[in-house]
DOVEX-927048 format. One record per residue: residue number from 1; y, x, z of N, C-alpha, C in turn. Coordinates in steps of 0.05 Angstrom, whole numbers. Layout:
BEGIN
  seq     nc2     nc1     nc3    cac2    cac1    cac3     cc2     cc1     cc3
  NUM       Y       X       Z       Y       X       Z       Y       X       Z
...
END
This chain:
BEGIN
  seq     nc2     nc1     nc3    cac2    cac1    cac3     cc2     cc1     cc3
    1    1114    1667    1014    1133    1685    1028    1161    1673    1027
    2    1168    1659    1049    1193    1644    1050    1211    1657    1071
    3    1234    1667    1063    1253    1679    1081    1275    1658    1087
    4    1277    1651    1112    1296    1631    1121    1319    1645    1136
    5    1343    1644    1125    1366    1656    1138    1382    1634    1151
    6    1388    1637    1177    1404    1617    1192    1429    1630    1202
    7    1452    1621    1193    1478    1630    1204    1486    1611    1226
    8    1486    1622    1250    1491    1606    1274    1520    1604    1281
    9    1529    1581    1288    1556    1577    1299    1554    1557    1322
   10    1575    1550    1335    1574    1533    1358    1568    1504    1350
   11    1545    1494    1359    1538    1466    1354    1526    1460    1327
   12    1526    1480    1309    1514    1475    1282    1506    1502    1270
   13    1491    1501    1248    1483    1525    1234    1479    1519    1205
   14    1480    1540    1189    1476    1538    1160    1449    1551    1153
   15    1432    1538    1138    1405    1548    1132    1402    1552    1102
   16    1391    1575    1095    1385    1582    1067    1356    1592    1066
   17    1341    1584    1045    1313    1592    1042    1310    1606    1015
   18    1300    1631    1015    1295    1646     991    1267    1656     990
   19    1258    1663     965    1233    1676     960    1239    1701     945
   20    1219    1719     942    1223    1744     928    1234    1740     900
   21    1248    1761     890    1260    1761     863    1283    1741     860
   22    1295    1734     883    1319    1716     882    1313    1687     878
   23    1288    1678     881    1282    1650     878    1293    1634     901
   24    1309    1613     895    1322    1597     915    1305    1573     921
   25    1293    1572     944    1277    1549     952    1295    1526     960
   26    1316    1532     975    1334    1511     984    1362    1523     985
   27    1381    1511     972    1409    1519     974    1418    1515    1002
   28    1438    1530    1011    1447    1528    1039    1454    1499    1047
   29    1443    1491    1070    1449    1464    1080    1454    1466    1110
   30    1469    1447    1120    1479    1448    1148    1460    1432    1166
   31    1456    1443    1190    1440    1430    1211    1456    1429    1237
   32    1458    1406    1249    1470    1403    1276    1450    1411    1297
   33    1459    1421    1319    1441    1429    1341    1434    1405    1358
   34    1421    1386    1347    1411    1363    1361    1380    1363    1359
   35    1367    1349    1378    1338    1349    1378    1327    1336    1352
   36    1340    1315    1342    1331    1302    1318    1332    1320    1294
   37    1355    1333    1289    1358    1349    1265    1341    1375    1267
   38    1338    1386    1291    1320    1409    1293    1291    1402    1288
   39    1283    1378    1296    1255    1369    1289    1252    1366    1259
   40    1273    1356    1246    1272    1353    1216    1270    1381    1203
   41    1285    1400    1214    1284    1427    1203    1256    1439    1206
   42    1243    1435    1229    1216    1445    1234    1197    1433    1214
   43    1199    1407    1210    1181    1393    1190    1185    1404    1162
   44    1210    1409    1155    1215    1420    1128    1204    1448    1124
   45    1208    1465    1145    1198    1492    1143    1168    1494    1143
   46    1155    1476    1158    1126    1477    1159    1114    1466    1133
   47    1129    1451    1118    1118    1440    1093    1119    1460    1070
   48    1132    1483    1074    1134    1503    1053    1107    1517    1049
   49    1101    1525    1025    1077    1539    1018    1081    1569    1025
   50    1060    1581    1036    1061    1610    1042    1072    1615    1070
   51    1073    1641    1076    1083    1649    1103    1114    1646    1104
   52    1123    1637    1127    1152    1632    1131    1162    1649    1155
   53    1183    1663    1151    1196    1678    1173    1225    1670    1174
   54    1235    1666    1198    1262    1657    1202    1278    1679    1216
   55    1302    1685    1205    1319    1706    1216    1346    1694    1222
   56    1356    1702    1246    1383    1694    1254    1396    1717    1269
   57    1422    1716    1271    1436    1738    1285    1438    1732    1315
   58    1440    1753    1330    1444    1751    1359    1473    1746    1364
   59    1481    1721    1366    1509    1713    1369    1513    1699    1396
   60    1518    1714    1416    1523    1703    1443    1500    1685    1452
   61    1507    1661    1461    1486    1642    1469    1481    1620    1449
   62    1496    1621    1427    1493    1599    1408    1466    1597    1394
   63    1453    1620    1391    1428    1620    1377    1404    1611    1394
   64    1408    1612    1420    1385    1608    1439    1371    1581    1435
   65    1385    1558    1434    1370    1533    1432    1355    1531    1406
   66    1367    1541    1384    1353    1540    1358    1329    1559    1358
   67    1332    1583    1367    1310    1602    1368    1287    1593    1385
   68    1294    1582    1409    1273    1573    1427    1258    1549    1415
   69    1273    1530    1403    1260    1506    1392    1241    1514    1369
   70    1250    1531    1351    1233    1539    1328    1209    1555    1338
   71    1213    1572    1358    1191    1589    1368    1170    1571    1381
   72    1179    1551    1397    1160    1533    1410    1146    1515    1390
   73    1157    1512    1366    1144    1496    1345    1123    1513    1330
   74    1120    1538    1337    1099    1555    1325    1109    1571    1300
   75    1135    1572    1295    1145    1587    1272    1152    1615    1280
   76    1151    1633    1260    1158    1661    1265    1188    1664    1264
   77    1200    1672    1287    1229    1674    1290    1236    1703    1297
   78    1256    1713    1284    1266    1740    1290    1296    1739    1294
   79    1305    1751    1315    1334    1752    1322    1343    1781    1320
   80    1362    1787    1302    1370    1814    1297    1399    1818    1304
   81    1406    1843    1309    1434    1850    1315    1452    1844    1292
   82    1475    1832    1297    1493    1823    1276    1504    1847    1260
   83    1505    1871    1272    1515    1894    1258    1496    1901    1235
   84    1470    1898    1239    1450    1904    1218    1454    1887    1194
   85    1459    1861    1199    1463    1843    1176    1490    1848    1163
   86    1510    1854    1179    1537    1858    1169    1538    1882    1150
   87    1523    1903    1157    1523    1928    1141    1503    1926    1117
   88    1489    1904    1115    1468    1902    1094    1481    1891    1068
   89    1473    1903    1045    1480    1891    1019    1509    1891    1013
   90    1525    1911    1022    1553    1911    1016    1557    1924     988
   91    1551    1909     967    1552    1919     939    1572    1904     922
   92    1592    1893     935    1613    1878     920    1640    1886     929
   93    1659    1887     910    1686    1894     918    1701    1870     931
   94    1691    1846     925    1704    1822     936    1693    1817     964
   95    1711    1810     982    1702    1804    1009    1701    1773    1012
   96    1677    1762    1010    1673    1734    1012    1660    1728    1039
   97    1672    1710    1055    1661    1704    1082    1661    1674    1085
   98    1637    1663    1080    1632    1634    1085    1605    1631    1099
   99    1601    1609    1112    1575    1605    1125    1552    1604    1105
  100    1557    1593    1081    1536    1592    1061    1528    1620    1051
  101    1549    1637    1046    1543    1664    1037    1529    1680    1059
  102    1537    1675    1084    1524    1689    1106    1495    1681    1109
  103    1489    1656    1106    1461    1647    1108    1444    1659    1086
  104    1454    1661    1061    1440    1673    1039    1436    1703    1045
  105    1457    1716    1056    1455    1745    1062    1434    1750    1083
  106    1432    1733    1103    1412    1736    1124    1384    1732    1112
  107    1381    1713    1095    1355    1708    1082    1347    1733    1064
  108    1366    1744    1050    1361    1768    1034    1353    1791    1052
  109    1366    1794    1075    1359    1815    1094    1330    1811    1103
  110    1322    1786    1108    1295    1781    1117    1275    1789    1096
  111    1280    1785    1070    1262    1793    1049    1260    1824    1048
  112    1283    1837    1050    1283    1866    1048    1269    1880    1072
  113    1270    1867    1095    1258    1879    1120    1235    1862    1130
  114    1220    1850    1112    1199    1831    1120    1180    1843    1140
  115    1171    1867    1135    1150    1879    1152    1161    1890    1178
  116    1187    1893    1180    1200    1905    1204    1213    1885    1222
  117    1211    1859    1216    1225    1839    1231    1212    1836    1259
  118    1226    1842    1281    1214    1838    1307    1212    1808    1314
  119    1190    1800    1325    1187    1772    1332    1201    1765    1358
  120    1215    1743    1357    1230    1734    1381    1211    1723    1402
  121    1216    1730    1427    1201    1719    1449    1221    1710    1471
  122    1221    1685    1479    1240    1675    1499    1237    1691    1525
  123    1260    1695    1538    1260    1709    1564    1248    1690    1585
  124    1237    1703    1606    1228    1688    1629    1252    1673    1641
  125    1246    1651    1654    1268    1634    1665    1285    1650    1685
  126    1272    1668    1701    1286    1683    1721    1306    1702    1707
  127    1297    1716    1686    1314    1735    1672    1336    1720    1657
  128    1329    1697    1647    1349    1681    1632    1371    1671    1651
  129    1365    1665    1676    1384    1656    1695    1400    1679    1707
  130    1388    1703    1708    1400    1726    1721    1424    1736    1704
  131    1421    1737    1678    1442    1748    1661    1468    1733    1663
  132    1468    1706    1659    1494    1692    1662    1507    1695    1690
  133    1490    1698    1710    1500    1703    1737    1515    1730    1738
  134    1503    1750    1725    1515    1776    1725    1542    1776    1709
  135    1542    1762    1687    1566    1761    1671    1588    1746    1686
  136    1581    1724    1699    1600    1709    1714    1611    1725    1738
  137    1593    1741    1750    1601    1758    1772    1622    1778    1762
  138    1618    1790    1738    1637    1809    1727    1664    1796    1722
  139    1664    1772    1713    1689    1758    1708    1704    1753    1734
  140    1690    1745    1755    1703    1741    1781    1713    1767    1793
  141    1699    1789    1788    1709    1815    1798    1735    1822    1785
  142    1737    1817    1758    1762    1823    1744    1785    1806    1755
  143    1779    1780    1760    1800    1763    1771    1808    1772    1799
  144    1788    1781    1815    1794    1790    1842    1812    1814    1842
  145    1807    1833    1824    1823    1857    1822    1852    1850    1814
  146    1854    1831    1795    1881    1822    1786    1896    1809    1809
  147    1882    1792    1824    1895    1778    1847    1903    1797    1869
  148    1886    1817    1874    1892    1837    1895    1917    1853    1887
  149    1919    1861    1862    1943    1876    1853    1968    1859    1855
  150    1965    1833    1849    1988    1815    1851    1996    1811    1880
  151    1977    1809    1898    1983    1806    1927    1996    1831    1938
  152    1986    1855    1930    1998    1880    1939    2027    1882    1929
  153    2032    1873    1904    2059    1874    1894    2078    1856    1910
  154    2068    1833    1919    2084    1816    1937    2089    1829    1964
  155    2068    1841    1975    2070    1853    2001    2089    1877    2001
  156    2091    1890    1979    2110    1913    1977    2139    1904    1982
  157    2143    1877    1980    2170    1867    1985    2173    1854    2013
  158    2150    1851    2027    2152    1839    2054    2140    1857    2076
  159    2118    1871    2069    2104    1888    2088    2092    1912    2072
  160    2108    1930    2063    2098    1951    2044    2075    1968    2056
  161    2055    1972    2039    2032    1990    2045    2015    1981    2068
  162    2017    1955    2076    2001    1946    2098    1971    1947    2092
  163    1964    1944    2066    1936    1946    2059    1924    1973    2064
  164    1940    1994    2065    1930    2021    2070    1923    2026    2099
  165    1930    2007    2117    1923    2010    2145    1895    2003    2152
  166    1881    1990    2133    1853    1980    2139    1834    1993    2119
  167    1811    2001    2129    1790    2013    2113    1764    1999    2115
  168    1763    1976    2128    1738    1961    2131    1728    1951    2104
  169    1702    1953    2099    1691    1943    2074    1689    1912    2075
  170    1686    1899    2052    1683    1870    2052    1659    1861    2070
  171    1663    1839    2084    1641    1828    2100    1618    1819    2083
  172    1593    1823    2091    1570    1816    2075    1567    1786    2073
  173    1574    1771    2094    1570    1743    2094    1587    1727    2074
  174    1613    1731    2076    1631    1715    2059    1649    1732    2040
  175    1647    1759    2042    1662    1776    2024    1691    1780    2032
  176    1699    1769    2055    1727    1772    2063    1733    1802    2070
  177    1759    1810    2065    1768    1836    2072    1789    1834    2094
  178    1788    1852    2113    1804    1850    2137    1834    1850    2131
  179    1842    1867    2112    1871    1869    2107    1882    1844    2094
  180    1865    1831    2078    1874    1806    2065    1877    1784    2086
  181    1857    1781    2103    1859    1761    2125    1883    1767    2143
  182    1888    1793    2148    1909    1801    2166    1936    1792    2155
  183    1942    1797    2129    1968    1790    2118    1970    1760    2115
  184    1948    1745    2116    1950    1716    2116    1963    1706    2142
  185    1959    1721    2163    1971    1715    2189    1997    1729    2193
  186    1998    1756    2189    2022    1772    2193    2032    1781    2166
  187    2045    1762    2152    2052    1766    2124    2078    1782    2120
  188    2093    1785    2140    2119    1800    2139    2119    1820    2163
  189    2131    1843    2158    2131    1863    2180    2147    1853    2204
  190    2165    1833    2200    2180    1822    2223    2162    1804    2240
  191    2139    1795    2229    2120    1780    2245    2107    1798    2266
  192    2110    1824    2262    2098    1843    2281    2120    1855    2299
  193    2141    1867    2287    2160    1882    2303    2180    1864    2317
  194    2180    1838    2312    2197    1820    2327    2185    1814    2354
  195    2160    1822    2358    2146    1818    2384    2146    1845    2399
  196    2140    1844    2424    2136    1869    2439    2108    1880    2432
  197    2104    1905    2438    2078    1917    2431    2055    1903    2446
  198    2059    1896    2471    2038    1883    2487    2032    1855    2476
  199    2053    1840    2469    2049    1813    2459    2034    1814    2432
  200    2042    1833    2414    2029    1835    2388    2000    1843    2392
  201    1994    1861    2411    1967    1870    2416    1950    1847    2425
  202    1961    1830    2442    1946    1806    2451    1940    1787    2428
  203    1960    1782    2412    1957    1764    2389    1937    1775    2369
  204    1939    1801    2364    1921    1814    2345    1892    1813    2356
  205    1888    1816    2382    1862    1814    2394    1850    1786    2391
  206    1867    1766    2396    1858    1738    2393    1851    1732    2363
  207    1867    1743    2345    1862    1739    2316    1835    1752    2308
  208    1830    1776    2318    1805    1790    2312    1781    1774    2322
  209    1784    1763    2347    1762    1748    2358    1757    1722    2343
  210    1778    1709    2334    1776    1684    2320    1764    1687    2292
  211    1772    1709    2279    1763    1714    2251    1738    1731    2249
  212    1728    1741    2272    1703    1756    2271    1706    1786    2264
  213    1729    1798    2268    1733    1826    2262    1733    1842    2288
  214    1727    1868    2286    1728    1886    2310    1757    1891    2318
  215    1760    1893    2344    1787    1898    2355    1787    1926    2367
  216    1809    1941    2361    1814    1967    2374    1843    1967    2382
  217    1848    1974    2407    1876    1975    2416    1892    1997    2402
  218    1878    2018    2394    1892    2039    2380    1901    2030    2352
  219    1884    2013    2340    1892    2002    2314    1916    1984    2316
  220    1916    1967    2338    1939    1949    2342    1965    1966    2346
  221    1963    1987    2361    1986    2004    2365    1996    2017    2339
  222    1976    2026    2323    1984    2038    2297    1997    2019    2279
  223    1988    1994    2278    2000    1973    2262    2029    1967    2271
  224    2032    1966    2298    2058    1959    2309    2078    1982    2303
  225    2070    2007    2307    2087    2029    2301    2095    2031    2271
  226    2075    2024    2255    2080    2024    2226    2101    2003    2218
  227    2098    1979    2230    2116    1957    2224    2145    1963    2233
  228    2147    1978    2254    2174    1984    2265    2191    2002    2247
  229    2179    2015    2228    2194    2033    2210    2197    2022    2182
  230    2188    1997    2177    2188    1986    2150    2215    1972    2144
  231    2220    1971    2118    2243    1956    2108    2231    1938    2085
  232    2244    1916    2079    2234    1898    2059    2257    1889    2041
  233    2249    1877    2018    2269    1866    1999    2269    1836    2000
  234    2247    1824    2009    2246    1795    2013    2250    1787    2042
  235    2267    1769    2048    2272    1761    2076    2248    1745    2086
  236    2247    1742    2112    2225    1727    2125    2232    1697    2122
  237    2222    1685    2100    2228    1657    2094    2203    1641    2089
  238    2206    1615    2090    2183    1597    2085    2172    1601    2056
  239    2190    1605    2038    2182    1608    2010    2165    1633    2006
  240    2173    1656    2018    2158    1681    2016    2131    1678    2030
  241    2131    1663    2052    2105    1659    2067    2086    1643    2050
  242    2096    1622    2036    2078    1606    2019    2066    1622    1996
  243    2083    1640    1984    2073    1656    1962    2049    1674    1971
  244    2052    1686    1995    2031    1705    2004    2007    1690    2014
  245    2011    1669    2030    1988    1654    2041    1972    1640    2019
  246    1985    1631    1998    1970    1619    1975    1954    1640    1961
  247    1966    1664    1957    1951    1686    1945    1927    1694    1961
  248    1930    1695    1987    1908    1701    2005    1886    1680    2004
  249    1894    1655    2003    1875    1633    2001    1858    1635    1975
  250    1872    1641    1953    1858    1644    1927    1838    1667    1928
  251    1847    1690    1939    1830    1713    1940    1805    1708    1958
  252    1809    1695    1981    1787    1690    1998    1767    1670    1986
  253    1777    1650    1972    1760    1632    1958    1743    1646    1936
  254    1756    1664    1922    1742    1680    1901    1721    1698    1914
  255    1728    1710    1937    1710    1728    1950    1685    1714    1960
  256    1689    1689    1970    1666    1673    1979    1648    1666    1956
  257    1660    1659    1933    1644    1653    1909    1628    1678    1900
  258    1642    1701    1899    1628    1726    1891    1605    1732    1910
  259    1609    1729    1936    1588    1735    1955    1564    1716    1951
  260    1569    1691    1945    1548    1671    1940    1533    1678    1915
  261    1547    1685    1893    1533    1692    1868    1516    1717    1872
  262    1527    1737    1886    1511    1761    1890    1486    1756    1907
  263    1488    1738    1926    1464    1731    1941    1443    1717    1924
  264    1453    1699    1906    1435    1686    1887    1423    1705    1868
  265    1438    1725    1858    1428    1745    1840    1406    1762    1854
  266    1411    1769    1879    1391    1785    1893    1365    1769    1897
  267    1368    1743    1903    1345    1726    1907    1329    1723    1881
  268    1344    1719    1858    1330    1717    1832    1316    1744    1825
  269    1331    1766    1829    1320    1792    1821    1295    1799    1837
  270    1294    1789    1862    1271    1796    1879    1245    1783    1868
  271    1248    1764    1850    1224    1751    1838    1214    1766    1814
  272    1228    1787    1805    1219    1803    1782    1200    1825    1791
  273    1180    1831    1774    1159    1851    1783    1170    1878    1787
  274    1192    1887    1772    1202    1914    1775    1222    1917    1798
  275    1226    1896    1814    1246    1896    1835    1243    1920    1855
  276    1219    1925    1866    1217    1947    1885    1222    1974    1873
  277    1215    1978    1848    1220    2004    1835    1250    2009    1830
  278    1264    1988    1820    1292    1991    1815    1308    1995    1840
  279    1302    1979    1861    1317    1981    1885    1313    2007    1900
  280    1291    2021    1894    1286    2047    1907    1301    2070    1894
  281    1314    2065    1871    1328    2086    1857    1355    2092    1871
  282    1362    2118    1871    1388    2126    1883    1411    2115    1867
  283    1432    2107    1881    1456    2096    1869    1455    2066    1863
  284    1431    2054    1869    1427    2026    1864    1425    2011    1891
  285    1440    1990    1894    1439    1974    1918    1435    1945    1913
  286    1442    1928    1932    1438    1899    1929    1457    1887    1909
  287    1478    1901    1901    1496    1890    1880    1489    1901    1853
  288    1487    1927    1850    1482    1940    1824    1453    1937    1815
  289    1435    1935    1833    1406    1931    1826    1402    1906    1809
  290    1409    1883    1819    1406    1858    1803    1422    1859    1777
  291    1446    1872    1777    1461    1873    1752    1446    1890    1731
  292    1434    1912    1740    1419    1929    1721    1396    1913    1709
  293    1381    1899    1726    1358    1884    1716    1367    1861    1698
  294    1390    1850    1704    1400    1828    1687    1408    1838    1659
  295    1422    1861    1658    1432    1871    1633    1410    1885    1616
  296    1391    1898    1629    1369    1911    1614    1347    1892    1606
  297    1341    1873    1623    1319    1855    1617    1292    1868    1620
  298    1273    1859    1606    1246    1870    1607    1245    1896    1590
  299    1240    1918    1603    1241    1944    1588    1218    1946    1567
  300    1198    1929    1570    1176    1930    1551    1184    1921    1523
  301    1207    1909    1520    1216    1901    1494    1227    1925    1478
  302    1231    1948    1492    1240    1973    1478    1215    1990    1473
  303    1213    2000    1449    1189    2016    1442    1190    2044    1454
  304    1213    2054    1459    1216    2081    1471    1242    2082    1487
  305    1244    2104    1502    1268    2106    1520    1294    2110    1504
  306    1292    2122    1480    1316    2125    1463    1327    2098    1455
  307    1309    2079    1451    1318    2052    1444    1335    2039    1466
  308    1327    2044    1490    1342    2033    1513    1369    2047    1515
  309    1370    2073    1511    1395    2088    1511    1414    2078    1489
  310    1403    2073    1465    1419    2063    1443    1429    2034    1449
  311    1412    2019    1463    1420    1991    1470    1444    1992    1489
  312    1446    2012    1506    1469    2015    1524    1493    2026    1509
  313    1489    2038    1485    1512    2049    1470    1521    2075    1481
  314    1504    2090    1495    1512    2116    1506    1498    2139    1492
  315    1486    2133    1468    1474    2155    1452    1496    2168    1436
  316    1492    2193    1429    1511    2208    1413    1498    2214    1386
  317    1503    2197    1366    1490    2201    1340    1500    2226    1326
  318    1482    2240    1311    1491    2265    1297    1510    2258    1274
  319    1527    2277    1268    1546    2274    1246    1545    2300    1229
  320    1535    2297    1204    1532    2321    1187    1537    2313    1158
  321    1551    2331    1145    1557    2327    1116    1560    2354    1103
  322    1542    2359    1084    1542    2385    1070    1537    2408    1090
  323    1555    2427    1089    1552    2450    1107    1564    2445    1135
  324    1577    2422    1138    1590    2416    1164    1570    2400    1182
  325    1569    2408    1207    1553    2394    1226    1568    2394    1253
  326    1575    2370    1262    1591    2367    1287    1575    2378    1310
  327    1587    2394    1327    1574    2405    1350    1576    2385    1374
  328    1596    2368    1373    1600    2349    1395    1609    2322    1384
  329    1596    2301    1391    1603    2274    1382    1605    2256    1406
  330    1621    2235    1403    1624    2215    1424    1601    2196    1424
  331    1599    2181    1446    1578    2160    1447    1584    2138    1427
  332    1563    2124    1419    1566    2105    1397    1581    2080    1406
  333    1578    2071    1431    1591    2047    1442    1583    2022    1425
  334    1559    2022    1413    1550    2000    1397    1531    1982    1413
  335    1528    1987    1438    1509    1972    1454    1524    1953    1473
  336    1511    1948    1495    1521    1929    1515    1543    1942    1532
  337    1567    1932    1530    1589    1942    1546    1585    1936    1576
  338    1573    1913    1581    1567    1906    1609    1548    1925    1622
  339    1527    1933    1607    1508    1953    1617    1522    1980    1621
  340    1539    1988    1603    1553    2014    1606    1570    2013    1632
  341    1583    1991    1637    1600    1988    1661    1583    1991    1686
  342    1560    1978    1686    1542    1979    1709    1532    2007    1714
  343    1524    2021    1692    1515    2049    1694    1537    2067    1705
  344    1562    2062    1696    1584    2078    1705    1587    2075    1736
  345    1584    2050    1745    1586    2045    1774    1564    2058    1789
  346    1540    2059    1778    1517    2073    1790    1523    2103    1793
  347    1534    2115    1771    1541    2143    1772    1562    2148    1793
  348    1581    2130    1795    1603    2133    1815    1591    2133    1843
  349    1572    2115    1848    1558    2114    1875    1543    2140    1880
  350    1530    2151    1860    1516    2176    1863    1535    2199    1871
  351    1558    2200    1858    1577    2221    1864    1589    2218    1892
  352    1592    2194    1901    1604    2189    1928    1584    2196    1950
  353    1558    2189    1946    1538    2193    1967    1524    2220    1964
  354    1525    2232    1940    1514    2259    1935    1486    2264    1947
  355    1466    2248    1938    1439    2254    1947    1428    2279    1934
  356    1427    2301    1949    1420    2327    1937    1393    2328    1925
  357    1374    2311    1934    1346    2312    1924    1343    2295    1898
  358    1363    2280    1890    1360    2262    1867    1365    2278    1841
  359    1347    2273    1822    1348    2288    1796    1373    2281    1780
  360    1382    2256    1781    1405    2248    1766    1430    2261    1778
  361    1432    2260    1805    1456    2273    1817    1456    2303    1812
  362    1433    2316    1812    1432    2344    1807    1442    2350    1778
  363    1434    2333    1760    1443    2336    1732    1473    2332    1730
  364    1483    2311    1743    1512    2306    1744    1527    2330    1755
  365    1518    2340    1777    1531    2362    1791    1530    2387    1773
  366    1508    2391    1759    1506    2414    1741    1527    2412    1718
  367    1529    2389    1706    1548    2385    1684    1577    2388    1694
  368    1581    2377    1718    1608    2379    1730    1615    2408    1736
  369    1595    2424    1745    1599    2452    1751    1604    2468    1726
  370    1594    2458    1703    1599    2472    1677    1627    2467    1666
  371    1642    2450    1680    1670    2445    1672    1672    2423    1651
  372    1651    2406    1648    1652    2384    1629    1673    2363    1638
  373    1683    2349    1618    1702    2328    1623    1689    2306    1640
  374    1705    2292    1656    1694    2271    1674    1677    2251    1659
  375    1687    2240    1637    1671    2220    1622    1647    2232    1609
  376    1648    2257    1603    1624    2270    1590    1601    2272    1610
  377    1607    2282    1634    1584    2285    1653    1576    2258    1664
  378    1594    2238    1665    1586    2212    1675    1567    2198    1655
  379    1573    2200    1629    1555    2188    1609    1530    2204    1606
  380    1531    2230    1609    1506    2246    1609    1488    2238    1631
  381    1499    2234    1655    1483    2225    1678    1472    2197    1673
  382    1488    2179    1661    1478    2152    1655    1455    2153    1636
  383    1457    2171    1616    1435    2175    1597    1409    2183    1611
  384    1411    2202    1628    1387    2212    1643    1377    2190    1661
  385    1395    2175    1674    1387    2154    1692    1371    2133    1677
  386    1380    2125    1653    1366    2105    1637    1338    2114    1629
  387    1336    2140    1622    1310    2150    1614    1290    2149    1638
  388    1300    2156    1661    1283    2155    1685    1276    2126    1692
  389    1296    2108    1689    1292    2079    1694    1270    2069    1675
  390    1272    2076    1650    1252    2066    1630    1224    2076    1637
  391    1221    2102    1643    1195    2113    1649    1183    2101    1674
  392    1200    2099    1695    1190    2089    1721    1182    2060    1720
  393    1200    2043    1709    1195    2014    1708    1171    2008    1689
  394    1171    2020    1666    1149    2015    1647    1122    2023    1658
  395    1121    2046    1671    1096    2055    1682    1086    2036    1704
  396    1105    2026    1720    1098    2007    1742    1088    1981    1730
  397    1102    1971    1710    1094    1945    1698    1067    1948    1684
  398    1062    1971    1671    1036    1975    1658    1014    1976    1679
  399    1019    1989    1702     999    1990    1723     992    1963    1734
  400    1013    1945    1736    1007    1918    1745     990    1903    1725
  401     994    1907    1700     978    1894    1679     949    1903    1681
  402     945    1929    1685     918    1940    1686     903    1930    1711
  403     918    1926    1733     906    1916    1758     897    1887    1754
END
């Protein structure tokens, strides 16, 4: 019975091997994440007498090459949540934090939870590729929001509130938005009101035809009338034009990248067996569907629906001490923040489209009608959505296996 604790860090790890009753098989030693040293580690672990189980923490992507290599070598590998190890064995007043101590602590945890250690199984290649795409997509969305706010702040000094004149959604092909492309051409209100209404209408029509947007003469007239009543703080200068056109160029480049990644995510997700079930759910579309599948992964790795809810961090754990018992507690937030964000967006879509026949929307509407706080009924709806997701997807996957 050999418990191997591996403390993972970037490019290297610390390994400790213990047996019951505190017997030290190997004092902590360092291993580089190279093919040669990982092969040597496998040979050393296989030479041990008795059953060997390896435990490491789920630390970003650093653990993946080590866990996959040891798993493919036929060793028993378990990857556990870092919080479980952190909260284990806190029986000292001194706070000692070194890689060697951490490796020994992980090995001790493995001995204490020997029978409960879940075995690691590598994700399918499609799922493994889908998750980094989703995370990268989220990063680009954050950058896009930041750049849009920066551009609007600039336009408030040259063409205030021009973005409010357009309501067209982003184009599916390249992700461009009409108001952003418009201010790339008409970046100052004087670019509009210095012309006559007929001349501006003709130029606007040519611009719409060249850029692939719909043209309406009424929209051209509304833009012209709006420009005629504006005032600005920045003059119509070359320097101001460069600031705005560069911001537009950056935003469009980012939008094109986002559109490409989302197309790739949809293509990858379509290869997963649960794709038709997930895409048929209300509030889920071509963007949120792949994100959900990326963040949740294979639902069969969860033993029950409550485990999936806890993984998302939207469970409300009980709080009781003596005669006191809390009647209302907040969500744990100990799960995946990316999954919580995606679920929040799904709930937002449900509220906007209001499908009266959908069970999750009915539940949301009921809680909202009871006067619950916005975040309370949104998370309650997300909880119900996840339970339905788990039941539907798991039943579908099980039926495929039986067939």
